[in-house]
C-alpha positions as a Python dict, from the first residue, in 0.01 Angstrom:
ca = {
    (1, 'M'): (0, 0, 0),
    (2, 'E'): (160, 329, -101),
    (3, 'A'): (354, 531, 155),
    (4, 'D'): (596, 822, 194),
    (5, 'V'): (922, 752, 374),
    (6, 'H'): (1125, 1012, 563),
    (7, 'E'): (1437, 976, 774),
    (8, 'G'): (1641, 1182, 1012),
    (9, 'Y'): (1766, 1206, 1370),
    (10, 'G'): (1799, 827, 1393),
    (11, 'L'): (1437, 760, 1298),
    (12, 'A'): (1259, 642, 987),
    (13, 'L'): (899, 760, 942),
    (14, 'V'): (652, 602, 702),
    (15, 'S'): (336, 800, 631),
    (16, 'V'): (86, 532, 533),
    (17, 'W'): (-260, 690, 553),
    (18, 'I'): (-456, 962, 730),
    (19, 'E'): (-370, 929, 1102),
    (20, 'L'): (-121, 647, 1038),
    (21, 'V'): (248, 726, 1058),
    (22, 'V'): (476, 439, 1154),
    (23, 'W'): (819, 517, 1289),
    (24, 'T'): (1115, 311, 1391),
    (25, 'D'): (1446, 363, 1563),
    (26, 'G'): (1563, 22, 1442),
    (27, 'R'): (1454, -144, 1766),
    (28, 'W'): (1077, -82, 1763),
    (29, 'F'): (799, 1, 1520),
    (30, 'R'): (548, 247, 1671),
    (31, 'W'): (218, 395, 1548),
    (32, 'S'): (-94, 551, 1694),
    (33, 'S'): (-355, 298, 1802),
    (34, 'G'): (-634, 553, 1762),
    (35, 'R'): (-715, 541, 2133),
    (36, 'T'): (-644, 792, 2407),
    (37, 'S'): (-542, 733, 2767),
    (38, 'I'): (-742, 846, 3067),
    (39, 'S'): (-527, 1161, 3072),
    (40, 'G'): (-618, 1231, 2706),
    (41, 'R'): (-283, 1137, 2556),
    (42, 'P'): (-255, 920, 2246),
    (43, 'V'): (-192, 550, 2305),
    (44, 'Y'): (67, 397, 2075),
    (45, 'S'): (98, 43, 1946),
    (46, 'F'): (445, -102, 1912),
    (47, 'T'): (618, -416, 1794),
    (48, 'P'): (987, -512, 1809),
    (49, 'A'): (1159, -431, 1479),
    (50, 'L'): (1291, -788, 1466),
    (51, 'D'): (930, -914, 1439),
    (52, 'V'): (854, -766, 1098),
    (53, 'V'): (574, -1012, 1019),
    (54, 'T'): (373, -922, 1330),
    (55, 'A'): (440, -551, 1277),
    (56, 'A'): (321, -571, 915),
    (57, 'R'): (3, -757, 1011),
    (58, 'R'): (-83, -513, 1291),
    (59, 'I'): (-8, -206, 1080),
    (60, 'A'): (-216, -349, 793),
    (61, 'D'): (-505, -404, 1038),
    (62, 'R'): (-484, -40, 1151),
    (63, 'Y'): (-456, 74, 787),
    (64, 'N'): (-772, -119, 693),
    (65, 'E'): (-957, 24, 993),
    (66, 'L'): (-860, 379, 896),
    (67, 'R'): (-948, 322, 528),
    (68, 'R'): (-1301, 226, 638),
    (69, 'N'): (-1328, 539, 856),
    (70, 'H'): (-1143, 781, 625),
    (71, 'P'): (-1196, 680, 263),
    (72, 'C'): (-981, 852, 6),
    (73, 'S'): (-1139, 1164, -142),
    (74, 'P'): (-1200, 1180, -519),
    (75, 'H'): (-972, 1489, -529),
    (76, 'F'): (-684, 1290, -382),
    (77, 'L'): (-740, 1013, -637),
    (78, 'G'): (-739, 1265, -925),
    (79, 'E'): (-1110, 1209, -991),
    (80, 'E'): (-1224, 1566, -955),
    (81, 'S'): (-1570, 1645, -1087),
}
């Protein structure tokens, strides 16, 4: 899985796929679950940073879900016609 990593202000952000940015403050991993609350706000998934295996599995599940819903465009892959 390719990703872009950015850091600053005590956070590390990993841009994984369309609508999937994972960030951590060293204590928690957080990412958008794709759901919204009753008030219309995004609902975030989170896992303690010490539980890397669970975080990786849950993030991979979200990644696979998004890949099904947002396949990579041929332009992005360098396969322009």
